[in-house]
N, C-alpha and C positions, 0 to 999 in steps of 0.2 A: 441677613437673617441671624447668622451666628452672633453678630454684635448685639442684636436685640435680646437674644437669649442670655448672653453674658450679663447685660445690663439688668435684665429681669432677675437673674440668679443673685446678683449682687444686692439688688433691692430686697429680695426675700430674706437673705442672710442678715442684712442690716436691720430689717424690721424685726426679725426674730431676736437678734441681739438686743435691740432696744427694748422689746417687751420683757426679755429676761432681766434686763437691767432695772426695770421699773417694778419688779415683783419679787417678794420674798415670803417664805413660808417658815412658820415656827410650830413644831409639833410638841405638845406638852409632855409626851413620853420622853423625848430627847432631853428634857429638863429634869427628869427624874420621877415623873408621875408613874405610878404603878398600875392604876386602873383595875385594882382587884376588889374594889367595893369596901375594903376594910381599912387600908392605910390612908392616912391623911395626906392628900395630894395638894393641899393649899399652897405650900411654898413653891412647888414646881409651877403652878399656874401663875403665881405672882412674878416669878423669874421670867417666865415666857412672856408675860404681858409687858414687862419692862423693855424687853428687846423688840417686841412688836410695836409698842408705842414710840420707841426711839429709832425705828428703822428709817433709813434715808431714802427708800424707794417710794414711788407714788402709791403703791398698794402693798399692804402687809397682811398676811393671813395667819390666824391662830387656829391650829387644827386640834380638835378634841376627837380622837379617832373612834371608829365604831367597834363594836364587840368588846368594849371596856366600860367599867363603872368606876367613876372617880368620886370619892368622898371628899367634900369640901367643907371647911369651916367658913364662917363669914369672911368675905374678902371684898376689897374695894379696888376696882380697875379704873384708874383715873387718867384723864388727859390734862391739858391738850397734848395731842400726839403729832408727830411729824408727818406720817403718811396722810395723803388726802383721803384715802379709803382704808378702813380696817375691816377685814372679813373674819368673822368668827364662825368656823365650820364646826358646828355642834352635831357630830355624827354619832357619838356614843351617848352615854348617860352620865349625868352628874346628880349626886344625891347629897342631902344634908345629913347631919348626925341624927340618928334615930331617936335618941333620948334627949329631951330638952335640957337636962342637966349637963350634957356633954358639949353644948354650944359654947364657943369662945368668942363673944362679941367684941368688935373693934372699939365700939363706943356705945353710948346710951341710945343711939338711933334705931337699933334693932332691925338691921337689914341683913339678908344673907348674901346675895350677889348684887353688887351695885356698880353701874357704869356711870361715870360723871365727867362733865366737861369734855365730851368727845364729839367731834363732827365727822360725818361720813362713815358711820358704823353700820355694818350689815351682819346680822346673825341669822344663820340658816343651817340646813344640813339634815333635817329629819330626825334629830336626836330627841332625848328626853331630859327634862328637868323635874326631879322628884324631891319635893320639899319635906317628905316624910313627917307631915304635920300632925299626925293623930295624937301625939303626946301633948300637944299644945291646945287641942280643941276644948278640953274640959276646964281650962283656966278662964275664970270670969273676967279678969282684968285684960282688956284688949290691948292696952298700952305696952304690955310686956311681950306681946307676940310679934315675931319678926315677919316682915314682908319678904317674899322669896326673891323676886327679880325687880330691881329698882333702877330707873333711868332718871338722872338729875342733871339739869343744865346741859342737855345734849341737843344736837342739831343734826337734821337730815339723817335719821336712823331708819333702818329697815329691819323688821323682825318677821320671819316667815318660816313656814314648813318645819314645825316642831310640835312636840307634845309636852304639856306642862301639867303636873298633877300634885294634889295633896299639899298645898302650901299651908304653913302654920296660920297665916292670915291671908291678906290679898296676894294673888299670884303675881300680877304685874302692876307696878306703880309707875306713872309717868308724871314727873314734877319739874316744872320750869323748863320745859322742852319746846322746841320749835321745829316742826317738820318731822313727823314720825309716822311711819306706816306699819301696821300689823296686819298680816294676812295668812291664811291657811295654817292657823294654829288650832290645836285642840286642847282645851283647858278643862280638867276634870277634878272633882272632889265630891265626897258623899253629900247627899242632900242635907244630912244632919250636921255637917261641919260648919260651925259658926264663923262669920266674918271672912269667909274664904272667897271674897270678890274675885271675879276673873280679871278685870282690868279697871284700875282706878286712874283718873286723870285729874290733875290740879295744876293751876297756874301755867297752863300750856296752850299753844295755838297751832293751827294747821296740822291736825291729827286725823289720820285716815285709817279706819279699822274695818276690814271687810273679809268676806269669804272664810268664816271661822265658826267653830262649834265651841260653845261655852256651857258647861254643865257643872255647877258648883252649889255651895250652900248659902250663898248670898247674892248680891247683885252680879249679873253677868258683866255689865259695864256700868260704872258710876262716874258721873261728870261733876266735878267739884269746882269750888270758887276759883276765879281768875282764869277760867278756860273759855276759849273762843275759837270759832272756825273748826268745828269737829264734824266729820262726815263718817257715818256708820252705815254699813249696808251689808246685806246677805249674811246675817248672823243667825245661827240657830241657838236659841237660849232655852234651857230647861233641863233639869230643875234649876232653881235659883230664884232670885227676887226681881228679875226683869232687867230692863235698861232704865237707869234713873238719872235724872238731873238732880243732884243733891245727895245728901241733905245739905242745905245752905243756911247760913246765918246763925249757926250755933253760938251760944253765949254772947249774942248781940253783934256778931261779926258783920262786917260790911262785905257781902258776897256779890260777885259779878260774873255772870255767865251769859254768853250771847252767840248767835249764829251757830246753832246746832242743828244738824240734819240727820235723821234716822230713817232709813227706808228699807223696804224689802226684807224684813226680818220676821222670823217665825218663833213663836213662844209655845212650848209644849209643857203643860201642867206646871208652870211656874207660879209662884205666889202672886207676882204682879206681872203686868205686861210693860207698858210704857208709862212713865210717871215723872212728876216733879214733886219734890218734897222740901219744904223750908220750915225753919224753926220760928216759933213765935218770939217776938222781940228782936229778930234779926233786921239787917238793913241791906241796901243794895238792890240788885235786880237780876231777874232771869228773863230774857227776851229773845225774840227772833228764833223761835224753836219750832221745828217741823218734824212730826212723826207721820210717815205715810207708807202705804202699801204694807200693812202689818197684818199678819195672820196669827190668831190666837186659838189654841186648842186646849180646852179644859183649864184655862187660866183663872185663878180665883178672883183677881181684880184686874181686868184688862186695861182700862184707861183711868188714870188717876192724876189729879192735882190735889196736893195736900199742903196748904199754906199754914196749917196749924199742926205741924208734925209733932213737935214737942217744944218745951220752953216755958217762958213767962206766961202765966195764965191770963193776967189782966194787962198785958203789954199792949201799947198802942202803935207799935211799929212792926213791920214785917218786910221781908224781901218782896219787892214788887214784881209780880208776874204779869207779863203782857206779850202780845203778839205770838201766841202759841197756837199751832194748828195740829189737829189729828185728822188725817185724811185716809179714807179707804182702809178702815180697820174692820176686819171681818173674822168671824169664827164663833167659838163657844166659850162659855164661862163655866167653871166648876163650882160656882156659887150662885146666889141670886143676883149678884152685882155685875153690871157691864161697865158702867161709867160712874165715877165718884169725883165730884168737884167740890172740894171743901176749902173755901177761900176766907181770908181774914176779914172780919166785919168792918175794920177801919180802913184797910188798904185795898182789899179786893183784888181780883184777877180781871184784867181788861183785854179786849181784843182776842178773845178765845174763839176759835173756829173748830167746829166738828163737822166734817163733810163726808158723807157716805159711810156712816157707821152702821154695821149690821152684826149684832152679837146676840145670840140666844143661849139658853141653858143647854147643857149637854144632852138632857133628855128631850130637847126640842121645845121646852116651855119658854115662857116669856121672862126675860131678864129685866132688871130694874136699873134706873139711873137716879142718883141723888145729886143735888146741886144746891150750893149756897154761896152767895157773894161773888158769883162769876158773871161777867158781862160779855156778850158776844153773840154769835149766831150758830145755828144748827141747821144743816141741810141734809135731808134724807137720813135721819137718825132713827135707828131702831135699837134700843128703846129711845123714846123722846126724852130730851134733857130739859126739865121744866124751867130752869132759870135762864136759859138761852132763847133768843128770839128765833122763830122759824123764818129762815131766809125767804121762803115763798111769800111771806106776808110783808116783807120790807119793801 
């Protein structure tokens, strides 16, 4: 018996030592960050990141402690890194410079905080990212406005349990990433703040966004060219412009989006609900897209396909839209419109399915559907969508 106890004790001690040997922690305060909300703490973060990324342990943790406010200039946190997993514990608050003239950009790309070429990144901790973007919102040229949080060429990333507010432009951008999960985030910006998308996705695959609240001045989530296998669920959106595939095909671009699944989402008084938007004169495709179990409350335009968003007036090309389903969409519209399908006269939209659509005006009156150039079926649709076939009659 004593022998077994000794063996067990040795095993526990050895296991504890092994765990300790595979884990290291780096606190930004120990690198000189003040966290007083006034001093520029960027250099301390860069130094801490260098040690985190170069750590020899299996897991390295970057701690941004609570009860402190860290003011940061634009910074780039790059990999590849040695640890298999890097945890960023955002427990405190990080803020951008308040005045746009005080920003010191690293290059012309206009990003605030960028993570690039990193695998196995986990960001969590219940903290706040504040882009202090009000000074940027009245600038008409969107190209000069910075994105707040940018992920580029990252793999197997988890972002969860945080609040993000008032970005100068889009709050979170995902570009050329594979395997990224966002959950339990709260993204906020005033309804009047332009271009403040919640989450933008481009050139990426295997993206899972769920269990979050997004309340901004533009798209809650935008899915752009080169994106596939996206699963979005349990999102509360509003105000904002809804969840959008697109816009796609700008300036004749060859855009490709497929295998998108949006389900169990609620839209409260947003400008749009679920929509696809493509530019005239574009090329490529948007296909295999499902919106289902959608609740709309006072949404101005709940269901939209707009294949004539903007672009060449007399163009004969368009991004081909096919195999798109809207299933179990119910609630109220804040206008006369429930469904708008506006498809290109040359290319058209094919294999469009509307199934169990029930949308009325907020006052209980009858809403309307408009439809041009779309081919497909409608089953139990209220209102009736005139250009689609009634599946009862097929």
